[in-house]
PASEBA-1860 file (N, C-alpha, C; in nm, 3 decimals):
! residues 238
1> MRIMIKKS> 7.905/8.493/8.349/8.051/8.579/8.449/8.096/8.471/8.549 ~ 8.040/8.345/8.552/8.069/8.215/8.627/8.240/8.170/8.535 ~ 8.217/8.189/8.385/8.301/8.125/8.281/8.431/8.238/8.330 ~ 8.386/8.345/8.352/8.530/8.453/8.327/8.587/8.431/8.492 ~ 8.496/8.444/8.591/8.569/8.383/8.728/8.664/8.268/8.737 ~ 8.610/8.114/8.635/8.685/8.001/8.617/8.820/8.052/8.577 ~ 8.812/8.131/8.442/8.947/8.144/8.385/9.036/8.225/8.449 ~ 8.990/8.341/8.545/9.065/8.407/8.639/9.164/8.310/8.730
9> IVLISMLF> 9.075/8.228/8.770/9.124/8.116/8.891/9.230/8.041/8.822 ~ 9.218/7.969/8.664/9.299/7.874/8.599/9.410/7.981/8.572 ~ 9.383/8.147/8.521/9.540/8.173/8.513/9.642/8.191/8.661 ~ 9.553/8.233/8.744/9.641/8.244/8.875/9.686/8.112/8.911 ~ 9.621/8.017/8.898/9.678/7.908/8.943/9.811/7.842/8.859 ~ 9.789/7.892/8.742/9.897/7.844/8.652/10.027/7.904/8.654 ~ 9.970/8.065/8.701/10.089/8.144/8.774/10.169/8.086/8.850 ~ 10.093/8.038/8.955/10.180/8.004/9.111/10.250/7.861/9.097
17> IFVSAFSQ> 10.160/7.773/9.008/10.250/7.634/8.946/10.398/7.672/8.880 ~ 10.386/7.778/8.788/10.508/7.804/8.697/10.620/7.878/8.788 ~ 10.573/7.944/8.886/10.689/8.014/8.976/10.764/7.893/9.068 ~ 10.642/7.828/9.117/10.734/7.701/9.202/10.761/7.610/9.106 ~ 10.753/7.566/9.006/10.819/7.483/8.889/10.973/7.569/8.865 ~ 11.007/7.713/8.863/11.089/7.749/8.783/11.183/7.784/8.952 ~ 11.098/7.793/9.027/11.225/7.770/9.183/11.298/7.650/9.214 ~ 11.202/7.539/9.165/11.267/7.391/9.214/11.349/7.376/9.077
25> NIYQDVVY> 11.369/7.417/8.985/11.465/7.385/8.867/11.562/7.454/8.906 ~ 11.618/7.599/8.991/11.716/7.656/9.020/11.778/7.611/9.138 ~ 11.731/7.501/9.194/11.799/7.466/9.348/11.837/7.323/9.316 ~ 11.930/7.292/9.390/11.964/7.130/9.413/11.987/7.099/9.549 ~ 11.975/6.944/9.580/11.978/6.939/9.732/12.174/6.899/9.732 ~ 12.175/6.964/9.849/12.333/6.958/9.892/12.369/6.920/10.034 ~ 12.450/6.789/10.007/12.440/6.706/10.128/12.599/6.721/10.208 ~ 12.624/6.787/10.325/12.759/6.785/10.379/12.787/6.694/10.488
33> LKNGSIIR> 12.909/6.615/10.455/12.887/6.505/10.519/13.039/6.526/10.661 ~ 13.059/6.456/10.758/13.130/6.466/10.858/13.247/6.453/10.834 ~ 13.310/6.384/10.697/13.436/6.375/10.680/13.522/6.548/10.601 ~ 13.394/6.632/10.567/13.450/6.727/10.491/13.389/6.722/10.314 ~ 13.319/6.590/10.301/13.306/6.606/10.154/13.153/6.672/10.125 ~ 13.146/6.721/9.992/12.996/6.799/9.964/12.962/6.700/9.862 ~ 12.853/6.671/9.860/12.771/6.599/9.735/12.659/6.696/9.708 ~ 12.672/6.699/9.582/12.525/6.790/9.520/12.443/6.700/9.402
41> GMIIEQIP> 12.323/6.736/9.415/12.250/6.665/9.326/12.108/6.658/9.370 ~ 12.065/6.573/9.324/11.853/6.516/9.389/11.866/6.422/9.442 ~ 11.838/6.447/9.619/11.793/6.333/9.688/11.672/6.255/9.657 ~ 11.664/6.099/9.589/11.559/6.019/9.555/11.538/5.929/9.687 ~ 11.575/5.913/9.762/11.538/5.863/9.850/11.620/5.867/10.014 ~ 11.502/5.873/10.094/11.562/5.952/10.238/11.466/5.817/10.333 ~ 11.530/5.767/10.411/11.472/5.713/10.543/11.512/5.737/10.674 ~ 11.413/5.803/10.724/11.434/5.898/10.868/11.518/5.830/10.958
49> SQSLKIET> 11.621/5.886/11.002/11.729/5.832/11.120/11.785/5.705/11.073 ~ 11.788/5.688/10.919/11.879/5.582/10.873/11.930/5.591/10.773 ~ 11.889/5.637/10.652/12.011/5.662/10.538/11.928/5.737/10.448 ~ 12.020/5.786/10.338/11.993/5.876/10.235/12.055/5.824/10.110 ~ 11.973/5.837/10.004/12.029/5.819/9.850/12.029/5.935/9.827 ~ 12.154/5.979/9.728/12.140/6.119/9.647/12.215/6.076/9.468 ~ 12.092/6.100/9.413/12.183/6.110/9.247/12.242/6.283/9.172 ~ 12.345/6.223/9.151/12.449/6.339/9.094/12.402/6.367/8.981
57> ADSNLFVF> 12.458/6.542/8.921/12.416/6.584/8.803/12.455/6.441/8.666 ~ 12.579/6.419/8.699/12.633/6.288/8.617/12.558/6.127/8.650 ~ 12.463/6.163/8.689/12.381/6.024/8.734/12.474/5.925/8.816 ~ 12.550/5.940/8.916/12.620/5.888/9.017/12.536/5.856/9.163 ~ 12.533/5.742/9.168/12.422/5.720/9.328/12.547/5.727/9.416 ~ 12.499/5.769/9.517/12.557/5.734/9.658/12.445/5.722/9.806 ~ 12.523/5.633/9.851/12.427/5.621/9.989/12.480/5.621/10.088 ~ 12.459/5.719/10.202/12.503/5.735/10.322/12.441/5.692/10.448
65> QMNEIEKI> 12.455/5.667/10.544/12.417/5.645/10.647/12.379/5.803/10.738 ~ 12.259/5.829/10.785/12.235/5.940/10.823/12.361/5.971/10.949 ~ 12.430/5.865/11.034/12.541/5.927/11.126/12.615/5.986/11.051 ~ 12.671/5.955/10.936/12.783/6.047/10.852/12.738/6.135/10.800 ~ 12.631/6.224/10.828/12.593/6.371/10.768/12.569/6.450/10.847 ~ 12.646/6.578/10.828/12.646/6.692/10.877/12.517/6.769/10.862 ~ 12.502/6.784/10.746/12.366/6.867/10.793/12.335/6.852/10.579 ~ 12.190/6.868/10.568/12.151/6.884/10.431/12.082/7.018/10.448
73> TKEITKSE> 12.125/7.037/10.295/12.042/7.203/10.238/12.009/7.202/10.089 ~ 11.924/7.310/10.025/11.912/7.328/9.902/11.969/7.482/9.865 ~ 12.016/7.462/9.756/12.120/7.579/9.758/12.096/7.596/9.549 ~ 12.138/7.715/9.547/12.082/7.748/9.359/12.227/7.701/9.309 ~ 12.191/7.658/9.171/12.287/7.605/9.104/12.311/7.688/9.015 ~ 12.410/7.771/9.017/12.450/7.862/8.936/12.473/7.817/8.801 ~ 12.558/7.741/8.820/12.608/7.714/8.683/12.449/7.662/8.565 ~ 12.363/7.576/8.637/12.306/7.530/8.553/12.202/7.646/8.554
81> VKEIIPQT> 12.148/7.773/8.640/12.079/7.868/8.599/12.115/7.995/8.482 ~ 12.253/7.985/8.484/12.316/8.080/8.366/12.280/8.014/8.252 ~ 12.296/7.876/8.196/12.248/7.813/8.126/12.111/7.857/8.055 ~ 11.994/7.838/8.156/11.876/7.905/8.105/11.857/7.997/8.117 ~ 11.904/8.114/8.216/11.867/8.218/8.194/11.987/8.296/8.240 ~ 12.071/8.335/8.108/12.221/8.392/8.126/12.177/8.550/8.228 ~ 12.296/8.523/8.306/12.294/8.637/8.409/12.357/8.791/8.310 ~ 12.326/8.891/8.358/12.415/8.997/8.268/12.388/9.112/8.373
89> EYMKSGYR> 12.446/9.243/8.373/12.486/9.354/8.457/12.377/9.415/8.450 ~ 12.242/9.389/8.511/12.130/9.434/8.574/12.160/9.528/8.682 ~ 12.076/9.643/8.645/12.060/9.778/8.787/12.056/9.692/8.924 ~ 12.135/9.748/9.010/12.203/9.688/9.151/12.074/9.788/9.233 ~ 12.126/9.930/9.210/12.026/10.007/9.284/12.024/10.141/9.221 ~ 11.907/10.221/9.267/11.881/10.365/9.210/11.729/10.394/9.197 ~ 11.660/10.470/9.127/11.525/10.504/9.106/11.481/10.394/9.014 ~ 11.363/10.330/9.079/11.270/10.262/9.021/11.159/10.275/8.998
97> GFIEMGNG> 11.103/10.255/8.855/10.945/10.301/8.829/10.879/10.182/8.778 ~ 10.725/10.149/8.808/10.675/10.059/8.767/10.516/10.144/8.713 ~ 10.498/10.050/8.572/10.360/10.071/8.556/10.273/9.981/8.504 ~ 10.127/9.911/8.598/10.068/9.842/8.573/9.930/9.826/8.557 ~ 9.889/9.742/8.472/9.739/9.735/8.437/9.696/9.604/8.454 ~ 9.579/9.623/8.507/9.519/9.486/8.584/9.343/9.449/8.563 ~ 9.296/9.365/8.559/9.148/9.316/8.557/9.119/9.195/8.648 ~ 9.001/9.201/8.714/9.011/9.095/8.805/8.859/9.107/8.806
105> LDFGLLYK> 8.790/8.953/8.923/8.683/8.934/8.963/8.657/8.919/9.060 ~ 8.543/8.922/9.138/8.557/8.884/9.263/8.453/8.734/9.278 ~ 8.371/8.716/9.389/8.315/8.574/9.350/8.141/8.569/9.348 ~ 8.158/8.715/9.288/8.012/8.729/9.284/7.995/8.807/9.118 ~ 7.911/8.952/9.136/7.904/9.038/9.032/8.004/9.143/9.001 ~ 8.130/9.107/9.084/8.220/9.234/9.055/8.326/9.229/8.986 ~ 8.342/9.334/8.917/8.441/9.325/8.797/8.498/9.476/8.817 ~ 8.668/9.434/8.829/8.760/9.558/8.831/8.871/9.593/8.692
113> IKVHTVHG> 8.896/9.690/8.693/8.969/9.742/8.598/9.096/9.840/8.654 ~ 9.219/9.796/8.690/9.318/9.901/8.750/9.419/9.977/8.656 ~ 9.475/10.088/8.647/9.584/10.138/8.629/9.691/10.196/8.724 ~ 9.782/10.157/8.742/9.867/10.218/8.850/10.000/10.236/8.850 ~ 10.067/10.314/8.903/10.212/10.347/8.861/10.291/10.355/9.013 ~ 10.430/10.345/9.056/10.469/10.313/9.163/10.645/10.365/9.112 ~ 10.626/10.456/9.214/10.824/10.550/9.192/10.880/10.532/9.313 ~ 11.018/10.497/9.318/11.074/10.481/9.422/11.216/10.409/9.401
121> YQFNPYLS> 11.258/10.358/9.528/11.394/10.319/9.513/11.443/10.220/9.528 ~ 11.536/10.159/9.436/11.582/10.009/9.478/11.731/10.004/9.557 ~ 11.687/9.929/9.664/11.828/9.949/9.715/11.930/9.823/9.684 ~ 11.902/9.730/9.636/11.957/9.589/9.575/11.939/9.530/9.466 ~ 11.974/9.409/9.449/11.891/9.366/9.376/11.753/9.283/9.410 ~ 11.729/9.297/9.539/11.665/9.207/9.573/11.505/9.311/9.634 ~ 11.547/9.425/9.663/11.449/9.514/9.746/11.416/9.636/9.679 ~ 11.292/9.657/9.662/11.276/9.779/9.621/11.143/9.860/9.714
129> LGIGTGID> 11.146/10.008/9.776/11.034/10.070/9.828/10.986/10.188/9.744 ~ 10.865/10.202/9.754/10.788/10.320/9.667/10.714/10.391/9.702 ~ 10.610/10.462/9.637/10.497/10.529/9.666/10.416/10.537/9.510 ~ 10.301/10.464/9.584/10.213/10.460/9.428/10.069/10.517/9.443 ~ 10.018/10.500/9.303/9.887/10.591/9.278/9.815/10.535/9.175 ~ 9.711/10.530/9.122/9.658/10.476/9.029/9.502/10.488/9.022 ~ 9.407/10.425/8.916/9.300/10.423/8.914/9.212/10.309/8.873 ~ 9.142/10.287/8.991/9.038/10.162/9.026/8.904/10.187/8.982
137> FYSKRDNL> 8.834/10.079/8.874/8.720/10.116/8.856/8.629/9.948/8.881 ~ 8.529/9.982/8.966/8.454/9.888/9.041/8.330/9.871/8.927 ~ 8.288/9.790/8.881/8.178/9.748/8.829/8.058/9.783/8.913 ~ 8.067/9.719/9.028/7.953/9.762/9.147/7.938/9.910/9.164 ~ 7.832/9.955/9.143/7.759/10.086/9.162/7.865/10.196/9.081 ~ 7.893/10.147/9.002/7.999/10.226/8.876/8.108/10.317/8.961 ~ 8.188/10.249/9.055/8.245/10.336/9.154/8.408/10.319/9.111 ~ 8.483/10.446/9.121/8.592/10.487/9.082/8.658/10.512/9.215
145> FIPVFANI> 8.798/10.481/9.234/8.885/10.476/9.353/9.007/10.531/9.296 ~ 9.078/10.614/9.399/9.192/10.642/9.329/9.328/10.630/9.491 ~ 9.350/10.536/9.428/9.439/10.466/9.553/9.533/10.562/9.585 ~ 9.626/10.574/9.725/9.759/10.636/9.740/9.841/10.516/9.854 ~ 9.937/10.488/9.789/9.993/10.350/9.889/10.166/10.361/9.893 ~ 10.199/10.271/9.970/10.302/10.229/9.985/10.349/10.107/9.924 ~ 10.444/10.089/9.890/10.455/9.949/9.794/10.608/9.916/9.840 ~ 10.564/9.779/9.897/10.715/9.695/9.878/10.759/9.583/9.775
153> RVNFIDYK> 10.842/9.533/9.748/10.879/9.440/9.605/11.010/9.390/9.648 ~ 11.010/9.241/9.675/11.088/9.171/9.675/11.131/9.063/9.557 ~ 11.254/9.048/9.485/11.305/8.969/9.392/11.367/8.846/9.467 ~ 11.303/8.734/9.408/11.404/8.603/9.485/11.559/8.608/9.439 ~ 11.554/8.607/9.329/11.696/8.607/9.250/11.742/8.732/9.192 ~ 11.823/8.725/9.110/11.899/8.813/9.030/11.922/8.826/8.928 ~ 11.840/8.736/8.821/11.889/8.673/8.693/11.743/8.754/8.556 ~ 11.729/8.748/8.457/11.677/8.759/8.384/11.536/8.735/8.419
161> VTPYVSTD> 11.476/8.620/8.431/11.402/8.584/8.489/11.366/8.557/8.589 ~ 11.272/8.658/8.671/11.296/8.659/8.839/11.146/8.644/8.879 ~ 11.115/8.567/8.973/11.011/8.551/9.083/11.015/8.656/9.134 ~ 10.902/8.707/9.204/10.895/8.830/9.285/10.754/8.834/9.367 ~ 10.767/8.936/9.467/10.626/8.908/9.554/10.649/9.099/9.543 ~ 10.498/9.112/9.567/10.488/9.271/9.584/10.357/9.312/9.675 ~ 10.374/9.400/9.731/10.259/9.437/9.853/10.247/9.581/9.844 ~ 10.140/9.619/9.868/10.082/9.769/9.825/10.001/9.784/9.989
169> FGYSFSGK> 9.988/9.902/10.049/9.909/9.930/10.170/9.868/10.066/10.155 ~ 9.760/10.135/10.195/9.742/10.241/10.178/9.576/10.287/10.167 ~ 9.574/10.408/10.149/9.417/10.474/10.141/9.350/10.521/10.021 ~ 9.227/10.471/9.988/9.188/10.479/9.818/9.083/10.624/9.855 ~ 9.056/10.723/9.802/8.959/10.792/9.784/8.846/10.767/9.675 ~ 8.731/10.776/9.688/8.614/10.772/9.614/8.601/10.860/9.536 ~ 8.544/10.755/9.400/8.501/10.918/9.290/8.330/10.925/9.293 ~ 8.302/10.911/9.367/8.163/10.883/9.355/8.108/10.988/9.525
177> YDNIGGLY> 7.966/11.073/9.514/7.954/11.148/9.659/7.893/11.077/9.704 ~ 7.833/10.902/9.699/7.735/10.870/9.778/7.849/10.730/9.855 ~ 7.991/10.746/9.826/8.077/10.652/9.909/8.191/10.723/9.973 ~ 8.218/10.668/10.052/8.352/10.721/10.137/8.458/10.592/10.125 ~ 8.582/10.677/10.064/8.696/10.540/10.083/8.738/10.511/10.185 ~ 8.849/10.399/10.147/8.907/10.350/10.264/9.034/10.283/10.286 ~ 9.090/10.198/10.372/9.210/10.122/10.354/9.205/10.040/10.224 ~ 9.308/10.064/10.166/9.353/9.940/10.058/9.462/9.864/10.059
185> FNTAIGLS> 9.438/9.774/10.023/9.562/9.649/10.045/9.554/9.571/9.899 ~ 9.681/9.548/9.881/9.719/9.445/9.749/9.824/9.323/9.807 ~ 9.837/9.224/9.728/9.946/9.109/9.771/9.949/9.061/9.631 ~ 10.039/9.042/9.543/10.109/8.993/9.417/10.223/8.874/9.416 ~ 10.211/8.822/9.380/10.323/8.718/9.339/10.345/8.708/9.172 ~ 10.447/8.741/9.100/10.441/8.691/8.967/10.605/8.705/8.904 ~ 10.643/8.722/8.767/10.759/8.702/8.713/10.801/8.837/8.668 ~ 10.905/8.864/8.649/10.985/8.950/8.590/11.054/8.943/8.465
193> FKTSRKTA> 11.051/8.961/8.343/11.135/8.920/8.208/11.216/9.039/8.209 ~ 11.326/9.073/8.260/11.430/9.171/8.198/11.442/9.198/8.064 ~ 11.453/9.327/8.018/11.477/9.325/7.868/11.626/9.395/7.848 ~ 11.645/9.464/7.968/11.714/9.555/7.941/11.798/9.591/8.066 ~ 11.907/9.641/8.096/11.941/9.679/8.236/11.887/9.745/8.350 ~ 11.780/9.836/8.273/11.692/9.867/8.373/11.549/9.848/8.333 ~ 11.555/9.799/8.269/11.386/9.778/8.216/11.360/9.597/8.198 ~ 11.181/9.604/8.225/11.142/9.453/8.244/10.991/9.472/8.230
201> INISSSFD> 10.983/9.380/8.162/10.832/9.318/8.137/10.775/9.220/8.268 ~ 10.627/9.282/8.326/10.623/9.199/8.470/10.471/9.125/8.439 ~ 10.446/9.001/8.471/10.323/8.983/8.462/10.273/8.916/8.647 ~ 10.168/8.900/8.705/10.136/8.887/8.819/9.987/8.841/8.826 ~ 9.982/8.775/8.942/9.841/8.782/8.988/9.835/8.817/9.108 ~ 9.740/8.865/9.187/9.746/8.915/9.304/9.573/8.938/9.354 ~ 9.576/8.957/9.494/9.444/8.944/9.558/9.403/9.103/9.622 ~ 9.303/9.185/9.567/9.309/9.316/9.632/9.177/9.310/9.714
209> LQYCELKG> 9.216/9.429/9.830/9.132/9.437/9.922/9.100/9.551/9.936 ~ 8.960/9.606/9.905/8.964/9.769/9.930/8.854/9.791/10.020 ~ 8.832/9.864/10.129/8.755/9.892/10.226/8.644/9.995/10.178 ~ 8.556/10.047/10.203/8.486/10.136/10.158/8.333/10.156/10.262 ~ 8.265/10.257/10.216/8.136/10.305/10.294/8.063/10.382/10.225 ~ 7.928/10.296/10.197/7.775/10.372/10.126/7.773/10.512/10.225 ~ 7.705/10.594/10.229/7.665/10.703/10.264/7.540/10.677/10.316 ~ 7.455/10.695/10.407/7.313/10.663/10.439/7.268/10.797/10.423
217> DYYYPNYD> 7.137/10.806/10.477/7.055/10.928/10.484/6.970/10.910/10.631 ~ 6.879/11.026/10.597/6.779/11.049/10.740/6.739/10.896/10.789 ~ 6.728/10.798/10.704/6.624/10.673/10.722/6.751/10.572/10.729 ~ 6.847/10.584/10.680/6.965/10.444/10.688/7.054/10.470/10.730 ~ 7.158/10.394/10.800/7.279/10.483/10.830/7.379/10.439/10.729 ~ 7.522/10.468/10.739/7.631/10.454/10.659/7.632/10.304/10.675 ~ 7.678/10.225/10.564/7.692/10.087/10.524/7.802/10.048/10.444 ~ 7.876/10.008/10.531/8.035/9.955/10.501/7.991/9.821/10.434
225> YNNRILSF> 8.106/9.812/10.333/8.128/9.715/10.248/8.266/9.664/10.192 ~ 8.321/9.545/10.151/8.463/9.517/10.107/8.436/9.491/9.967 ~ 8.524/9.527/9.884/8.569/9.479/9.747/8.679/9.381/9.763 ~ 8.657/9.248/9.725/8.777/9.155/9.740/8.792/9.086/9.616 ~ 8.913/9.106/9.531/8.923/9.093/9.405/9.033/8.990/9.372 ~ 9.053/8.896/9.284/9.146/8.811/9.241/9.156/8.884/9.085 ~ 9.307/8.928/9.059/9.340/9.017/8.945/9.426/8.930/8.877 ~ 9.433/8.949/8.738/9.558/8.913/8.679/9.617/9.022/8.602
233> NFGFSF> 9.746/9.073/8.634/9.809/9.207/8.605/9.947/9.189/8.478 ~ 9.994/9.299/8.423/10.105/9.316/8.343/10.133/9.416/8.321 ~ 10.263/9.439/8.349/10.320/9.605/8.371/10.438/9.607/8.317 ~ 10.523/9.710/8.332/10.647/9.729/8.276/10.725/9.771/8.401 ~ 10.844/9.761/8.415/10.931/9.829/8.533/11.041/9.916/8.395 ~ 11.081/10.039/8.476/11.234/10.140/8.430/11.310/10.188/8.556
END
């Protein structure tokens, strides 16, 4: 069991590192000078309140005093991104559906398998809202939950490979007579690989939180317990 937990943590860590590296590669430093000039590249040295050194894509080095600089920003390098992940005419708005399967572990002996589906509306390339449901099986007490939840999903960019975050919030109904369902929460970070104008393959890591209550009897009161799970997920968008 410890080995499975370690593998899950490693997979989640690798996904976070990949998303972070991907985001860094598509951004560049941009220096706006007070004389109206704009220099794009990578800042390789910066002395606070004194000077700044920036290297451009063609390996030219520029050094500026801080009193010459209007502002410093990070901006998407669209030309470079198109070479890595060519942009095409992806769906901008309309109906959006998701199917996702996942499994994960907590830091004890609890194992979870889930199958979820979400259906809703994509307002623009970056935001979609939907309503979802599914089946969650927990090895602890062989419990089965049916969650019903609202979903919000945010894409960071509009390209073939898109980092995204997704959050679910709702209520789960228990499938066992001696359990009472409760609030359900999930937040995920992942990558979407677009395969056509409307379809995509998604991978993500997530944190799932399930509140539940074990029914008591004449001698024992009801007992509250929470399931906290780190999951690795695979799914499709359509």
